[in-house]
VEXMARMI-244621 format. One record per residue (C-alpha): residue in three letters; x, y, z. Coordinates in steps of 0.001 Angstrom, whole numbers, plus 500000, padded with zeros to 6 digits. Each point is the difference from the previous one (the first is absolute). Layout:
N
+-----+--------+--------+--------+
!  aa !     xx !     yy !     zz !
+-----+--------+--------+--------+
! ALA !      X !      Y !      Z !
...
+-----+--------+--------+--------+
//
This chain:
208
+-----+--------+--------+--------+
!  aa !     xx !     yy !     zz !
+-----+--------+--------+--------+
! MET ! 171845 ! 151232 ! 086740 !
! MET ! 503280 ! 498308 ! 499391 !
! GLU ! 502634 ! 500937 ! 503072 !
! THR ! 502872 ! 502162 ! 498364 !
! GLY ! 502329 ! 497609 ! 501486 !
! LYS ! 498074 ! 496591 ! 498210 !
! PHE ! 500160 ! 502393 ! 496570 !
! GLU ! 503591 ! 500692 ! 500574 !
! THR ! 500792 ! 496078 ! 500214 !
! LYS ! 497619 ! 499295 ! 496905 !
! VAL ! 502070 ! 502808 ! 498052 !
! ASN ! 503844 ! 498829 ! 501137 !
! ASN ! 498805 ! 496441 ! 499039 !
! LYS ! 499069 ! 500910 ! 496632 !
! THR ! 503290 ! 501638 ! 499545 !
! THR ! 502121 ! 497190 ! 501473 !
! ARG ! 498095 ! 496969 ! 497482 !
! THR ! 499673 ! 502794 ! 496900 !
! GLN ! 504079 ! 500759 ! 500659 !
! GLY ! 500801 ! 495756 ! 500409 !
! ARG ! 498247 ! 499842 ! 496533 !
! ALA ! 501834 ! 502934 ! 498497 !
! PHE ! 503631 ! 498415 ! 501962 !
! SER ! 498600 ! 496757 ! 498338 !
! THR ! 499818 ! 501098 ! 497019 !
! LYS ! 502767 ! 502216 ! 499551 !
! THR ! 502484 ! 496716 ! 501299 !
! MET ! 498513 ! 497835 ! 497239 !
! VAL ! 500185 ! 502192 ! 497463 !
! THR ! 503552 ! 501083 ! 501023 !
! VAL ! 501117 ! 495807 ! 500525 !
! SER ! 498527 ! 499677 ! 496216 !
! LEU ! 502008 ! 503201 ! 498639 !
! LEU ! 503438 ! 498254 ! 501479 !
! ALA ! 498980 ! 496533 ! 499160 !
! GLY ! 499668 ! 501125 ! 496258 !
! LEU ! 503705 ! 502287 ! 500399 !
! SER ! 501167 ! 496638 ! 501392 !
! TYR ! 499338 ! 498219 ! 496930 !
! VAL ! 501132 ! 502459 ! 497696 !
! LEU ! 503582 ! 500129 ! 501897 !
! MET ! 500433 ! 495948 ! 500014 !
! LEU ! 500074 ! 500346 ! 496480 !
! LEU ! 502894 ! 502746 ! 500040 !
! GLU ! 502405 ! 496928 ! 501335 !
! SER ! 503320 ! 499878 ! 499598 !
! PRO ! 502650 ! 497316 ! 498152 !
! PRO ! 499320 ! 496737 ! 501223 !
! PHE ! 502530 ! 498584 ! 502450 !
! ILE ! 500321 ! 495992 ! 499994 !
! GLY ! 497199 ! 500003 ! 497660 !
! PHE ! 496644 ! 500885 ! 501576 !
! LEU ! 501497 ! 501941 ! 502754 !
! ARG ! 498990 ! 504287 ! 499136 !
! LEU ! 500464 ! 503055 ! 502409 !
! GLU ! 496918 ! 502352 ! 499402 !
! PHE ! 497866 ! 502791 ! 502152 !
! SER ! 497092 ! 498057 ! 499899 !
! ASP ! 499749 ! 499352 ! 504117 !
! ILE ! 500444 ! 503795 ! 500458 !
! PRO ! 496358 ! 501146 ! 499682 !
! ALA ! 499039 ! 496728 ! 502595 !
! ILE ! 502038 ! 501329 ! 502505 !
! ILE ! 498750 ! 503443 ! 499646 !
! GLY ! 496637 ! 498708 ! 500133 !
! ALA ! 500928 ! 497739 ! 503054 !
! PHE ! 501646 ! 502583 ! 502118 !
! GLN ! 496915 ! 502458 ! 499154 !
! PHE ! 497285 ! 497707 ! 500189 !
! GLY ! 500977 ! 496727 ! 501905 !
! PRO ! 501565 ! 496351 ! 499032 !
! MET ! 496751 ! 498932 ! 498109 !
! ALA ! 500089 ! 503370 ! 497479 !
! GLY ! 503820 ! 498525 ! 499407 !
! ILE ! 498735 ! 496277 ! 499266 !
! ALA ! 497249 ! 501335 ! 497902 !
! ILE ! 502198 ! 502220 ! 497721 !
! GLU ! 502205 ! 496740 ! 499419 !
! PHE ! 497194 ! 497997 ! 499355 !
! ILE ! 498515 ! 502100 ! 497349 !
! LYS ! 503341 ! 500793 ! 498467 !
! ASN ! 501051 ! 496430 ! 499532 !
! LEU ! 496284 ! 498722 ! 499156 !
! ILE ! 500322 ! 502726 ! 497226 !
! LYS ! 503015 ! 498894 ! 499009 !
! ALA ! 499453 ! 496383 ! 499971 !
! MET ! 497202 ! 500634 ! 497894 !
! THR ! 501540 ! 502199 ! 497036 !
! ALA ! 503678 ! 499923 ! 500319 !
! THR ! 501244 ! 496922 ! 501722 !
! LYS ! 503350 ! 498278 ! 498029 !
! THR ! 500023 ! 497279 ! 502959 !
! ALA ! 496160 ! 498918 ! 499998 !
! GLY ! 499481 ! 501768 ! 502614 !
! ILE ! 502405 ! 498317 ! 502313 !
! GLY ! 502242 ! 503067 ! 500407 !
! GLU ! 497092 ! 501860 ! 500761 !
! PHE ! 498983 ! 497590 ! 502360 !
! ALA ! 503384 ! 499799 ! 502163 !
! ASN ! 500411 ! 504104 ! 499357 !
! PHE ! 496682 ! 499996 ! 502612 !
! ILE ! 501235 ! 497726 ! 502321 !
! VAL ! 503482 ! 501889 ! 500548 !
! SER ! 498317 ! 503583 ! 499625 !
! VAL ! 497813 ! 499373 ! 502224 !
! ALA ! 502478 ! 498760 ! 502538 !
! TYR ! 501706 ! 503542 ! 499716 !
! VAL ! 497064 ! 502254 ! 499966 !
! VAL ! 498087 ! 498142 ! 502975 !
! PRO ! 502897 ! 500288 ! 502443 !
! ALA ! 501180 ! 503026 ! 499253 !
! ALA ! 496799 ! 502030 ! 500195 !
! ILE ! 498955 ! 498319 ! 503357 !
! ILE ! 503757 ! 501317 ! 501312 !
! TYR ! 499598 ! 503270 ! 498158 !
! ARG ! 497011 ! 500715 ! 501656 !
! LYS ! 500381 ! 499076 ! 503037 !
! MET ! 503373 ! 501229 ! 500879 !
! LYS ! 500819 ! 503716 ! 500661 !
! ASN ! 503452 ! 500140 ! 500874 !
! LYS ! 502385 ! 501663 ! 497059 !
! TYR ! 501505 ! 496596 ! 499166 !
! LYS ! 496702 ! 498669 ! 498764 !
! SER ! 500615 ! 500209 ! 496332 !
! LEU ! 503414 ! 497619 ! 500707 !
! ILE ! 498553 ! 497912 ! 502101 !
! THR ! 496879 ! 499592 ! 497828 !
! PHE ! 501721 ! 499335 ! 496562 !
! SER ! 502825 ! 498047 ! 502073 !
! VAL ! 497649 ! 497580 ! 501449 !
! ALA ! 497776 ! 500090 ! 496645 !
! THR ! 502777 ! 498905 ! 497648 !
! ILE ! 500742 ! 497153 ! 502691 !
! VAL ! 496333 ! 498602 ! 499509 !
! MET ! 499855 ! 500187 ! 496655 !
! THR ! 503689 ! 498420 ! 499177 !
! ILE ! 498270 ! 496837 ! 502263 !
! ALA ! 497348 ! 500099 ! 498330 !
! GLY ! 501059 ! 499887 ! 496514 !
! PHE ! 502592 ! 497149 ! 501094 !
! LEU ! 497427 ! 498013 ! 501115 !
! MET ! 497226 ! 500926 ! 497364 !
! ASN ! 503181 ! 499582 ! 497352 !
! TYR ! 500841 ! 496221 ! 501317 !
! PHE ! 496705 ! 498580 ! 500382 !
! VAL ! 498194 ! 501529 ! 497323 !
! THR ! 500874 ! 502700 ! 497159 !
! ILE ! 503124 ! 498281 ! 499372 !
! PRO ! 498457 ! 496521 ! 499658 !
! MET ! 497538 ! 500969 ! 497473 !
! TYR ! 502053 ! 502262 ! 497931 !
! ALA ! 501369 ! 496703 ! 499826 !
! SER ! 497039 ! 498348 ! 498657 !
! LEU ! 499057 ! 502607 ! 498099 !
! TYR ! 503190 ! 500166 ! 498006 !
! GLY ! 501215 ! 496315 ! 499538 !
! GLY ! 501918 ! 499106 ! 503310 !
! MET ! 502723 ! 501549 ! 502180 !
! GLU ! 502550 ! 499948 ! 497812 !
! ASN ! 498571 ! 503030 ! 498323 !
! VAL ! 499312 ! 502164 ! 502873 !
! LEU ! 503399 ! 499794 ! 500754 !
! ALA ! 501213 ! 500490 ! 496636 !
! ALA ! 498821 ! 503869 ! 500971 !
! ALA ! 502253 ! 500483 ! 502410 !
! THR ! 503208 ! 498691 ! 498318 !
! ALA ! 501835 ! 503397 ! 500324 !
! ILE ! 500081 ! 499003 ! 503962 !
! PRO ! 502652 ! 497074 ! 499997 !
! ALA ! 498874 ! 499177 ! 503823 !
! ILE ! 496602 ! 499133 ! 499085 !
! GLN ! 499628 ! 496104 ! 499145 !
! ASP ! 496683 ! 498658 ! 501284 !
! LYS ! 496668 ! 502038 ! 501000 !
! PHE ! 501635 ! 500539 ! 503816 !
! THR ! 502329 ! 501918 ! 498661 !
! LEU ! 498406 ! 501904 ! 497753 !
! ILE ! 497972 ! 501036 ! 502558 !
! LEU ! 502577 ! 500729 ! 502096 !
! TYR ! 502484 ! 501584 ! 497961 !
! GLY ! 497734 ! 501524 ! 497592 !
! ILE ! 496165 ! 500838 ! 501060 !
! THR ! 501182 ! 500647 ! 503767 !
! PRO ! 502607 ! 502710 ! 498943 !
! PHE ! 497676 ! 501631 ! 497418 !
! ASN ! 496973 ! 500298 ! 503004 !
! ILE ! 502821 ! 501293 ! 502910 !
! VAL ! 500260 ! 502882 ! 496956 !
! LYS ! 496584 ! 500490 ! 499169 !
! GLY ! 499124 ! 500366 ! 503502 !
! ILE ! 502825 ! 502394 ! 500495 !
! PHE ! 498884 ! 501842 ! 497033 !
! LEU ! 496069 ! 500261 ! 500657 !
! GLY ! 500849 ! 500994 ! 503224 !
! PHE ! 502136 ! 503162 ! 499037 !
! VAL ! 497119 ! 500917 ! 497442 !
! GLY ! 497064 ! 499058 ! 502114 !
! HIS ! 501275 ! 502470 ! 502769 !
! TYR ! 500743 ! 503017 ! 497832 !
! THR ! 496995 ! 499175 ! 497556 !
! TYR ! 497434 ! 500303 ! 503231 !
! LYS ! 501456 ! 502409 ! 501904 !
! LEU ! 499558 ! 502443 ! 496533 !
! LEU ! 496367 ! 498842 ! 499941 !
! LYS ! 498350 ! 499329 ! 503070 !
! ASN ! 498238 ! 503057 ! 500741 !
! ARG ! 498673 ! 500236 ! 495990 !
! LEU ! 498415 ! 496975 ! 500559 !
+-----+--------+--------+--------+
//
């Protein structure tokens, strides 16, 4: 005859395993839905800023997923979103989607790590400030060494890339394009994502 303690232990272990499987399934389904929403939002973009930069809401679902389930969920959402876009609706031969993935992950991952660890009342301000700084630095390096050279190869030279930024007289070469064009854009984007992401997650976190 099985002892009561052993029976309860087996029941508890079975319940824990069942809950773990249910949680994993729920997480995967939620992440998939957020990735789909992120892709749709990526298509709803603003008019272009210096040719190839556009402001959109597609990182908000990744922020929500990363805050709720951890940084890896945010990375998965960003990867799926950009993979689908690169396969179905790219206008840049995948270059823009690759850059978007790197820069977005540079924002979402530190934001999720800080937000999930901090408990004080200033955590949102600190979270999105640090995330904006990290994204801006990552964006500068990514554009200088990878993205802009790839665009130059795709569109027939650096002169053609710079032609998209004629509205800003200070832009004369690759460095000034990134410094005066892309970097300010990323700072504004980081502030925008922080404001919208904070209030969106605050509204939805108890429903996820």
